N, C-alpha and C positions, 0 to 999 in steps of 0.2 A: 185432569184438571177439572174440578168442578165448576158451574157456571158462575156462582158468586165470585170465586177467585179470578176467573177469567174477567169479569166485568170490573173488578178492583184493579187489575192490571191495565185493562184498557182506558179506566178512568184514570190512572197514573200517567200513561201515555198522552192522552189529551192535555192533561193538566201541564206537562212539561213541554209539550209541543207550543202552547199558547204563551207560556211564562217565557220561553225564548224571546217572543215577540214584544211581550210587554214590558220587558226589561229596558226597553229603548225605544219603541214606537212613540210613546208619547213625551218622553222627557228628552229626546234628541235634540229638539229644535232648541231648549234652554241651554244645553252645552255648547251647541255651535254658535248660537248668540254669544256666549261667555268668552269664546276664543276668537271672536272677530269674523266669523263666518255667518253673521245673520242674513246677510243678502243672498247666501248660498243656500240657504234650507231648502229651498224648493227642489232643488237637483236631489238631494237624499231622499225625498219622499217622491219624486216623479220616477226616479230610477227603478222604484218598487213596481211601478206599474209598466215600465218598458220591459223589464225581465219577464213580467207576468205575461206579457204577449207570446213568448215561444218558451221558455225554460220548463214551465209544467207539461207541455206536450212533448218535448223532447226527452225529459226525464221520464215521463209517463210511457212512452213507447220502449224505452231501454227497460222498465219494470216489467213492462208487459211480454217482452220477449227474450230477454237474456238475463236480467239480474232480479232476483226474487224481491218483491216490494219491502220487505222488513229490512233486507239487506242494504237496498237502495236509500231506504230512509236512514239507515245507520250512515252509509256512505256521505248523503248529503249533508246531514248533521254536522259529521265529523270535518267535512270541508267548510261549512258556514260558520261553525263553531271556531275554528282555527283561524279564520280571516278575521272574526269578530275579535277574538284575543289578539289577534295583530295590530288591529285598530288600537286597542287599549295600550298595547306596549310602543305603538309609534307616539301615540298622543302623551304618553307617560314620560318618553324621552326625549319629545321636542318640545321645548318651552314655547313655540309658536308654530303650531301644525300648519303645515301647508295643505291647501284644498285638494289639488291633483293626487297627492299620496293617499290621504284619508278617504277621498272619494273611490279610489281605485280599489281600495282594501274593503272599503263598505259594499261595493258594487259586487264584488266577488262573493261575500257573504250573503247577501240579500237573494242574488242569483240563485243559489244553493237552497237558500231557506224556503223561498217562494213554493218550490215545487212539494216541500214536505207536507203541506197543508192537506193536499189531496193524498199523498201517499198514506199519511197517517190515517184518513178515511178509509182507504182500500185495505190496509192491514187490519183495521177494526172490522170491517165489512166481512173479510175473510174469516177471521177468528170466531165471529159470531156465527156464521153460515156453517162453518164446520162443527160447531158446538150444537147446530141444531135450533139456534135460536132466530126469531124474526128480527131482521135489521130495523123495520119501521118501528117497532113496539121497543126493542131493548137499546136502539143506538142513542136517541135523544137523551136519556138521563147520563148516558156516557160523555156525550158532547157537551154538556154543562159544564163538566169539569175543567173543559178547555177555558172557557169563559173566567172561571174561578182562578185558573193557574195566571191568566192574564192581569186579573185584578191584583193577586197577591204580588205578583213582580211588580206592578206599578207601585203598590204600596211599600215594597221593600225598599225600591231605588228613591221613594219619596222620603221616607222617615230616616233612611241612613244617609240622605242628602247625596246619593249617587246621581241623582237627576241633575247635579251641577257640574259633573265632572266625568272622566273617561271611565270610570269605575262601573257606570252601566253597561261598557262594552265587555269587561271581564265577567260581568254577572250573566250577561247573554251567552257569551262564548263558554262559560262553564256549564250552564245549564244544557246547552246544546250538546257538549261532549258527554255528559252524563246521559242524555237522551240517545246519543249514538249508541253506547254500551248497551243501555235497557232495551233498544229496538232489536237488537240481536237475539232477545230472549222470547219474541213474539212468536207465535205459531208461523209456521213457513206458507208462504204464499206461491200459489202457482205461475209458471210461466208457458207462454204458447209459441214455443219455437217453431212448431210444424205449421202454424197458421199463416196462410198467405193473405195479407191485405194490402191495399193500394196506399201509396203514401196520403191521399187525400182523406182516405179513411181514417187512418192513424192520427192524421192531425185534426181531424174534425171537421174538415174544410166543407164537407156536403151540408153542414148546418147553413152556410150562407146561402143556399138555395131559398132558404125562408124570406129573404129580402124580395122575392118576387110576388110575395104576398103582400097587399098594402097594409093590411092591420099589424101585421108581424113587423113590417118595416118600421112602421110608425112606434111600434113598442120598444124595438131594438134603438131607434134614434133616440126617443126620451129616455131610455136606460142609460146611454151614454151622455145625455144632457144633465141627468139627475147624478150621474156618477161624478161629475164635475165637482160635486160638493162634499164627495166623501172623504177626502183626506185633507182637507182645507184646515179644520180644526185640529186635527191630529199633527199637522206641521206647525200650526201657529198658536195654538190655544195656550200652551204653558209660557211660550215666550211672551204673548200678550199678557198673562197674569203676572208673570214675573217682572214687567216693565213698570208695574205700580211701585215696585220697590225703590224706584228713583225718584218718586214724587215724596216729599217728606211727610205728606197727608197721610200716605198708605203705608209708608216704610217698614212699620213694625207689626203690621197686620198678619194674623196666622196665614191667611190666603196667599201671601207673598212667599212665604217660606214653604207654603205645601201645595202649590200650583199642581203637580202630579195627582196629589190626593184628591183635589177637586175634580179634576178630568175623569179620575177612576169611577166617579158617581155616574157617568154616562155608561161605562161597561156594566155596572150594578144594574142600571136602568134596563139595559138590553135584556137582561135574564129575567127581570119581572114583565116587560113588555110583551114579550112572545106569548104570555098566558092572555093577553087580550086579543090576541088575533082570531082565535074561532068566534069569538063572540062578533067581532067587527066584521069579519067576512060574511057571516051568516046575516048581519043586519045591513051593511053597505055595499057588500060585492066587491070583486077583485078593483074595480076603477075607483070606487069610493075609498078603498084602504090605501091605495097608492096616493091619491089625492091627500088623505090624511098625512100620510109620509112626505109630501112635498110641501105642504102648509107647514108642516113640523119643522121642516129645514129653514122656512122662513123665521119662525120661533127661535129657532137654535142659534142663527145668526144675530138676530135683532136683540135677543136677550143679552148676548155677549157684549152688543154695542153699548147697551143700556146699563150694563153692571159694573161694578168695581170690587175690590178686596176689602172696602169698609162697610157702610151701611148697604151699599147695594149689592153684597155677595150673594144674597139670596137669588139674585138675577142670574148670576153666574151658575148656582146649584140648579136654579130652574132651566137654564139652557141645558144642563147636562142630563136632567130628567127627561128632557124633551127628546134629546136625542136618541133614545131608547126606541121612541116611536118613529122617529124620521128613519133609523139605519133599519131596524128589524121589520116594520111594515113593508118597506120597499123591497127588501131581499127577500123576504119569505112569500110576500105576495107575487113579486115578480117570477120568483123561480116556480110557483105553484101555476101561474098563467103560462109559461113556457111547457110545462109538464102536459097541461090539459090541452095545448093547441098544436103541438107538434107530434110527429107520427113516431111509434114506439122505435123505429129503426135508427132514428138520429136524435132520439131524446137526450141522451148523454152529450152528444156534440152541441146540441142546442142549449144545454144547460152551461157548457163551456163558453159557447158564444154569447150568453147573458153576462157571463163572468168577464170576458175580454170587453165588452162594451162599456161596462160598469167598472171594475176594477182595473182594467188594463188601459183601454182608450179615454173613457172619461176621466177617470182619477188622475192620470198622467197629464193631460190637456189641462184640467182643472187646477192641480197642483203648480203647474209650470205657470201658467197665464195669472193666476192668484199672487204668486210669490214675485214674480219678476214684474209684472205690469200694475199691481195694486199694493201689496204690502210694499214691497221693496221702495216705491216711489212716494207712498204716505205716510209710512210708518218706520221705516228703517233706512231712510234717506240720510246721508251724512250732513252733520250740521244742524240737525233738529235737537230742540230743547225736550226735556222729557215731558212737559206738557203738549208741546207740538208732536211728540210721536204718539202720545194718547189720543188726541185729536185724531192723529192718521189712522190709529188702530180702530177707532169707533167708525170712521167714515169707510173704512174697509169692510167692516163687519156689514154696514148697512148697504153697502154695495153688493156684497154677497147675499143678503136677505133680498134685495131687489131682484136679482138673478133668479134665486129660488122662486120668486113668486111669479115672475113671468113664465118661467117653464110650467108652474102649477095652472096658470091662467089657460096657456096654449094648451095644456093636456086636455083641459075641460072641453075644449071645442073642437079638437082635432081627434081624439082617440074615443072609439066606441066600446062601451062595456060589453062583455059576453054574458049570456044569460043562462049559461049552465049553471048547475048548483054545484056546491063545493063540499065534498064529504069529508069527515074528520079523518079518514085515512090520508087524503090529498093534503090536509093540513100539515100532519105528521112528517110526511114525505117531504113537504116544502120545508119545514123546519130542518130537517137533516140536511139540506143542502145549504143552508144559509151560512154563509162564512162569517168571521168575527169582525 
């Protein structure tokens, strides 16, 4: 297999990997609100963080020692896709789906999907290395197709109006099954049956010793605090935009009918904002870039609170553009900081700890609190009129903006910047490790 063919195959792998996620991640909240589960939305997003605390590690151990990574990737997508299709079948057959049944099936699906992000990277790295290609140079252009796949899936469920019903489950499940078959054709990955490692090594627990260092402990704590913001707009962004359809003034707006398409601008912005990171790192340093991200979160939420689907739709669009800065600048610069500040022997574990603090603990706690104690009380409480709901949504976004502002201000005074210079290679490595 020549290198060009290999790159195309890996690009398709990444495209399908994130298309599975993009088929429902942004639009799920709309459907749940439509079937009377608006006050349970936070559970469906929080559980992604909960399973991310242990499933990637468990599946990674199995892939390292017993089952080749490309086969494990196929198995996980088979199980995740089947469970997602089961979600669709259940909702199709039940006029009024019950929370417990749907949530159980959904949890099984995401429990097996979340580890596949890391497995897909492992399969790609192995294939590139076998072909004699430098992963630092050749993986980033391949990974970009993951974001493209996410965007294409979002737009597909938007313009087919699957965003409003259970067909988004079928879409995700079908792509997952296709990917499960496709993964079996990837180059074989090695297993390390003879390698003896302690349980703490395999689970990456040694990285927790970094909390003994004051500077690293402060960094990881702020990673968790900022991680609180990560899934809030994914959970409730489309539901908020869709709520304008209940108000006669906005009922016929294009934005009301295409909420997922508006949110997709966030992902498009991600692919472009990465290009700004090298300049900003050189000009402002790691602390400066992270602060830009934190203040971008303030604007992300504030613009949502100020915007609407009529004359104020430009504020919603601006919020989505700002999201690229908010998400990418923190993930890339944060991953870079961890890479520069940790010993090579625990570097991978430290990156895993960074993801646990942000996408695991932070995102889970943030989604739970934002949903149960803010949105459910202010915007989704029983008996509210459409105008009262809108005011509740606006107040919720302002609360989230105020939270992000407090985190940013605390970060200015508590965290001390590193004076070490950042190289171009460092930036590329950090981009490789940034999740969608």
